[in-house]
N, C-alpha and C positions, 0 to 999 in steps of 0.2 A: 403434416408431419412437423411437429414444432422443433424436433431436434435438428432440422436443416435450416432453420431460420437464420442462424448466424454464420453460415458457412462461407458467405461471400467475403471478400476482402473489405476491411473497414479502414476508414481514415479518420483518425480521432482529431478533433480540433484542439489546437494548443492555445490555451487561454493565456493572454498577457497579464502578467503581474507587475506591479510597479510599487515603489515605496514613496510616499508623499509625507511630508511633515504635517503635524497637527498643531493647531493653536495652543498655546500654553494657558494653563488654568491655575489660579492660585489655590492651594490646598487649604482646607478649613482648619488645620491644626498649625501651630507655630513651629517653624523649623527648629531643629536642635542646633547646637553651637559647632559640631565638629565639621571639619573641611568636607565639602561636597564636590564630587567629581562631575564633569559636564557630560561624561559618557560612562556607561556601566563598564567596570573593569573586573576581570577575574582571570586567574591562571588556571591550569589544568588541575582539577581536584585529585586527591589520592585515588578515588574510584576510577576517574577517568584515565589516569596514568596507568593504573593496573589493568583495566580491561580494553584500553585502546580507543576509547570514545573520542579522545582528542585527535584521533587520526581520521575521523569522519570528515568528508568534504565533497565538493563537486569537482568534476562531473561524476554523477552517479550511474550505475548500470544495474540491470537485473541480475541477481545472483541465481535466483530460481523463483518459481511461482507454483502454487498448488490450487486445485480447483476444490472449493468446499461444497459439501452437499446442500447448504442452506446459508443464509446471510450470517455474517459473523455477529457475535454478541460481545461487546467490550473489546478491550485491546488484546493482542496476542500476548503470550507469556513465555519468555525465554527462561529455561532452567536447566542448568548442566549442558548437556549436549543436545537438548531437545528445545523445540518451540512448540507451544501448545496453542491450539485455536478452538474456541467454543462457538457453536452456531446457535441461532435462535430456536432451533428445533431440538436442542439438547444433545448434539453430537460433540464429543470432545475428542480431537484428533491430535496426535503427537507426530511431529516431523523432524527429521534430522536437520539440525541447525545449519550444518554445512552445505548439504546438497539438496535438501527439500524432500528426501524420501520419506514416504509415509511409513511410520513405525507401528502405530496402532490406532484403534478407533474404539471409543467407549460410549455406549449410549446411556445417558442419564436417566431417562424415563420421565423427564419433566422439563418445562420450559425455564431456562435460566434468567437470573437477574444479575447483570454484569459479568465481567470477564473472570477467568480463573485466577486464583491467589496462591502464591507459594508460601507455605508456613512450615519452616523446618524442612523435613524430608516429605511432607505431605502436599498434595494439590487439593485446594478447597474451592467448591463451587455452591452457589446458592440458587434456589429456585423461587419463582415469583410467589408460589402458594406456600411458602414457608419452609421449604426443604433446605438443609445444609448437609453436604456430602463430602467426606474426605477420602481421597484416593492415594494409594501407593502408586507413583507414577511408573516404576520400573516394570511392573507386571502386566497391566494395572489391575488392582482389586480394591474393593471397599475397605477402608479402615474403620470408619464409622459413619453413621448417618442418623439425623434427627429430623423432626418436623416441628416447627414452632407453631404457636397458636394463630398468628396473623401473618398477612402477606409481608414479604421482604421487598422493600422499595428502594434501598440504597445499595451501592457497590460495597462489598466486603472490605474491611481493613483489619489489621492485625498487629500485635506486638509479638515478641518471640514466644509468648506462652499463651496468648489470648487471641480469639477471633471475635471481632466486633461486628454485630449484625443490626442494621437499621430497619425499622418496620413502619408500616403506615399507621400504626397505633400510636407512634411516638415513642415507642420502647426501643432502647439501645440494649442489646443483649451481649454479655461477655461470656463466651464459651471457651471451655478448655480445649487447646489445640490438640491435645492427645486423645481425649475422649468425647469431645463435644458436650460435655456436662455443663450446665449453666453455673457461672461463678457469681455473677451479679447483674442487675439491670438497673437502667435509668429511664424515667419517664419524662419525655420533653412535652411542651405544650401543643406542639404540632407534628404532623407527619415527618418522618426523616427521609429526605431525597438524596442527601449528600453523605458521601462516605465520611468516616471518622478521620481525624488527623491524630497521630500519635507521636509525642515528643517527650523524651525522658520519662518522668513518672506520671505524666498527665495525658489525658485524652481531650480532644477538642471536637465537639459535635455541634453542627448547626442544624435547624429545623426550618420547616416550610413556613413558619411564622416570622422568620427573620432573626430569631434568638441564636446567640452563640454561647456555648457552655463549656467551661473547663471542669473536667471530672478527674478525680483520683484514679489512676490506673489499677491500683491495688483492690479498691472496693467500690468504685463508681460514685463515690461521695461528691456532690457538686461543691466547687470551690468559688465559683462566680458565674454570672450570666450577664451577657451584653446584648445590645439590640442593633439590628440593621433595619432599613426601611422596607425590605421586600423578602420574599422567599429565597433561601440559600439552597441551591442544587449541586453545589460542587464542594469538595472537601477543603477545609481550611489548611493553610500552610504556616508552620512555625519556623521562623529564622530569627536567631538572636534572642532579643527581649520582646518580640512582637509576633502576633498571630495575625495572618492576612486572610481576608475573606472577600469574595466577590458576591454581590447580590443582585437579585433581579429588580432592584430599584435604580439601576444604572450607576451604582456607586462601588468603588473599591474602599475597603476599610482596613484599618490596622488598629489592634487593641493591644494593650500591654499585658504580657502574660502574668505579671505579678499580681494585678488586681482587676483586670478587664476593663480598665479605663480607656477611653478612645485616645489613640495617638494621632491619627488623622483620618480624613475622609475626603475622597476625590470623586467628582462626578465624571463618568466617562460617556461614551456615545450611545450605549445600548446595554441590554442585560448581559450579565456575565454568568455563563453556564459551564465553563471549564475551570478546573482548579488552577490557582495561581502557581507560578514556578519561579523559583529563586535563580538569579544569575548575578554573581558577585555582590555588589552593593545595591543591586536593582531587584525589583520583583516584577514579573511579567504577567499580564492579564491578557488573554485572548478574548475578544469581544464580538458580539453579534453584529456590530457596525462595521466589521471587516478590517479593524485595526489591531495591532499587537502593540499594547501600551507597556512601555518600560518606565516604571516609577521608582523613584529613589526610596529605599526601604525606610529611612529614618524619618522622612517628612512628606512623602508622597509627591514630590516634585516630579512633573513629567519631563523625562529625558528625551524619549523617542516615542513616536507612534506611527510606524510604517503602515501604509494602507494597502491591503491585498485585494480589494474590490469584492471579496466573497465573504459571507459570514464565517466567523470562526467559533466553532462549536467544540473544538478539541484543543487541549493544551499543547504548547510547543514542546519539543524535546531539545534540551539545551546541551551544548558541548562548550568547550572553551573558546571556540572560534565561531560557531554558527548556531542560530536557533532555527531548528527545522519545524515547519508548521504545514499542517495539511488543511487548507480551507475546504469549504463545502463546494469543491470543484474537482476537475480532473487533473489537477496539478499539485505536485509537492514543491514547496518553496523553502529557500533558506535565506535567513536574514542575517547580515552582518551586524552584530550588536554594537560595534564601535561607530557605525555610520547610519544604521537603519535602512541601509540599501540592500536590494536583492543580491545575494551572493551567488545564486544559481536556482535553476528550476529543473524539474523532471516531470515529463508527460506520463501520467499514470494509465491512460486509456480507459478509465472509469472513475466515477466519483469515489472520493475517499470516504470509507464507512466506519472507520474506527481510529481511536488515538494511535499515535506512533508507539512502538515498543523498540527496545534496543538490546543487543548483546553481541559481543565479539566483532566489533567493526561492521555490524549488520543492522539495518533498519527493517522493521516488520510493520506491515500496514494491510488491513483488510479493505477490500474494495467492494463497491456496490454491485458488481457483477459476479459476486460469490468467489473472489480469488483472494489468496493470501499471498502477498508479494514480499519478497526479500530483495533489499537494495544494498549494494556495497559501492565504496569509492572505486572508480576505475584505477587499476593499478598504474604505478608510475611508468612502466614501459609502454603501457597502452596509451596512457596520456601523451607520450611523445609521438606515438603513431597518429593519434588525433590531431595533434598539432601540425605534424607533417601533412596530413590529409587536408586540413584547413589551408595550409599554405599552398598546396597543389590546386585547391579550388580557386583560390584567388589568381594564380598563375594561368590557369587553363580555361576556366569557364567563360565562354564567349570569345575565346582567343585561339581556338584550335585551327590548324592549318589544313582545312577541308575545302572541298570544292563547292558544296551546296549547304543551304541553310538546314535541310532536313538532316543531313549527315552531322552537322554541328549539333542539332538538337538531340540527336540519337546519342553522341558521345558525351554531351553535357548530362544527359540522363544517367549514362553509365557512371560517371564520376559522382553524381549526387547520390545514386544508389549504393555505390561502393562505400561512401562516406557514412550513410545511414546504417548500412550493414555493419560496419566496423563499430559504430556507436552502439548498436543493438546486439553486439556479440554474435552475430549471425555469420561471421566470416572468420577463418582461421587467422590469428594474429601474425603468425610466421609467414603465411602467404601474403598478407597485406603488407608486412614490412618489406618482403622481397620485392613486391610490386612497387612500392614507393621508392626503394633504393634504386630500382632499374629506371624508374621515371626520371629520378633526379640526375642520372648519368646522361640523360639526353639533352642537357643543357636548357632547361626551361627558361632560365633567365635571358637566354639569347634567342628566344622565340622558337626553339627547336630547329633552327636553320641547319639544313643538311640531315636532319634526323626525322623528317616528316613520315616516311614510311615506317620506320622503326616505332614511332610513337603510335601510329594507327594499329600496327600489328600488336603492340603491347595492349592497347585499349580493347582490341578484339579478344586477346587472350583473357583478360579480366572479365569481359562480357560473357564469353562462354563458361567460364569457371562459375560465375554467379548464376547464370542460367541453369547450369547442371545442379548447382546446390539448391536452388530454388525448387527445381523439379523433384529432387529427393525429398525435400520438405513436403511438397504437395502429395508425394506418394505415401509418405508416412501418415499424413494427416487424413488421406482418403481411407487408409487401412484402419485407422483408429476409429474414424466415424463409422465405417461399415460394421466394425465389431460391436460398437455400442448402439448404433441406431437402426441397423438393417438385420443383422444376424439374430438378435433376439426375437424378431417378429416373423422369421421364416418358419413355416410349418416343418415339423420333424419328418413328414412323409416325403419331402423332396429328396430325390437322389443326390449323390455328390456332383454328378454332372450338371443337373438342373440348379443346384445351389451355386455352382461356380458360374454358370451362365448369368443368373440373377446378379450376383455380386460383380461380375465383369461389366455388366450393363450400367449398374449404378456407380461403379468406380469411374467409368468414363464421364458420367454426369458430374461427379464431385470434382474430378480434375479440371473439367472445363469451367466449373465454378470458381475454384481457387485461382485459376490463372486469369480469370476476368473475362473468359470468352462468353459466358453467359451469367446473368445476375442472380442473386439469391432468391428474389421474388419468383423468377421463372423456374428455378430449380425446385423451390418449395411447392409451387402449383403442379409441377410435373409429378412430384412425389405423391401428392394428395390424389392425383388422377389415376396413377398407374400402380401404386402399391397394392390396392385391392386385388389386383390380378395374381399376386404371388403371396397373398396374405391368408390363404386357407390351404387345406390339404389336397384340394382338387385342381391342381395345376396342370395344365396340358401343354403340349409342344406348341400348340397355336397360341396360347397365352405368352409363352416365352418369346415367340416370334413377334407378336404384337409389341411387347416391350422393347425388344431389340430394334425393331424398325421405328419405333416411336423416338428413341434416342438418336438413331441415325438422322431422322428428319430434324430433330431439334438442333443437332450440331451443325447440320447443313445449312439451317436458317441463321445461324450465328457462327459464321466462319472465324477461325482464329486470325489475328491480325498478323501479317508478316512484316518483318522489318527489312529495311534495305541495308545489306552488309557491305562493308568495305571488301574489295577483292581478296585481301589477305585474312579476313576475319569471317568465320562462319556465323550465321545469325543465330540468336538465341532460340531455344526450343519453345519458348512461351514469351509473351509480351510481359514486361516487368509489372508486377502488382504485388502489393503488401499482403503478407499472409494474415489470416484471421487471428484474434487473440489466443485461440487454442494452440497456435503454432509453437508458443513457448514450451519447449521440451525440458524435462528434468533429468539430470544425471542419474544413472543408475549404479551408484557406487555401493560398496559393501556398508552394511549397517554397523557403525563402530560401537553401538550400544548393546 
């Protein structure tokens, strides 16, 4: 039974990230004469001020997460009050941006190439075999659909009126956003792997032979072409008078938009497969050598190059204060552009599988375990709680007025678990605040002298509250797992009493697994052995008795660990164990759309 393989509690390794300076290298182009900053500088842009992006920062917390039916394809797309995710199997799903409630699901009928694209009021997606489809997202229904003659190999790009489609034949097609009708096409010398860049009246398209072309947006007429030393697989970026390109020859390039002449060329540590991103007077290149390079736009001078230890295949998402980056690891990092140092990290619990997307103070990221994750900055009130919890840790851990090392370890665990539950939003903030306030009144700075019994009674209270909350979570998880993994395979011939006996037996097994009483491998083996007893219509009372007795024996062989309680505090119902990834529940609010 594969569905049970992940039910046991998981502990995800937190990967350490660090920022280290890189050696300076002289660019190949002569610097311009204007004054140069030692660090990139930028204020909040008009867009950031309007949508709140400049309020993003650490610490982050999960706002919600959704389980996808297959691996994500390309970045998520936030549009209006929705966020859209496209899977590699052709499922387009819409979620409420605020609470993650699924709004609708649309099956494309083909395998997509790249993520969804918003063009006016339409959502446009491309298929690997040449399909281009436009949807009205509010219903959803198909506005138009065409099929091109060759495979699509590049992410879609657009202007306000055109959709740009790159193909392996080297053709760049410009389609009407309203009807899908072809408006013009341009033939490059090599396949198109990179999306197009659009700026003003021009399109900038690079190909797999290393050429970069400036085309007229109106009719696709080529204005100039320039060359890099390797295939280009990420869209060019236009800023000011320059177009920036990362190539698979380990170099970053800048060309003048006026005539295509090289402005500068800088060798970096590995190939560049992510689009460059602008930040103030710098341009950022995420590199497969694990560095995020900050290069000065006008001359290519290397300002910073923080090292993140893992390959960087996705572009950073930049605010006025932090460059968020998702390495090929299970960690999201934020870089302070003024220093190149790590501003913060967030443990994802799985490998990052898509570029970051952003809308309304929220980051969206697809993960390798088929989850769509929404992250927001911890609210100011909660940040104060976290600071208070950190202070409590420093005052109490290893200094509790208890009689034995076992008791000290027990309450140390309570405090650490409380702190983690607060950070993971698994405990009510008002309850946490009341606990911290009551703790502070016991004079921790004086070593709790005269308040020892009150302290242990308070710790016992939080221990019982968290154990009860954990038990509620395990119960909910067990019911969800039964409904998805056991109920569908039960034969319809079972009576109501028989069904409840089977579900009750497996419910006990699941709760024992979630609590850490038995491990996932043992549970999975048990399911494989005993599921056939109830998997057909010829279930007898003897079969049900065999199942029940087998679970009784299994639990007897793996007794739950009891904790030694303080006389004033009842022990928890189960030993502390982290809940599995499926434990992240979604709010069920009204659909505002």
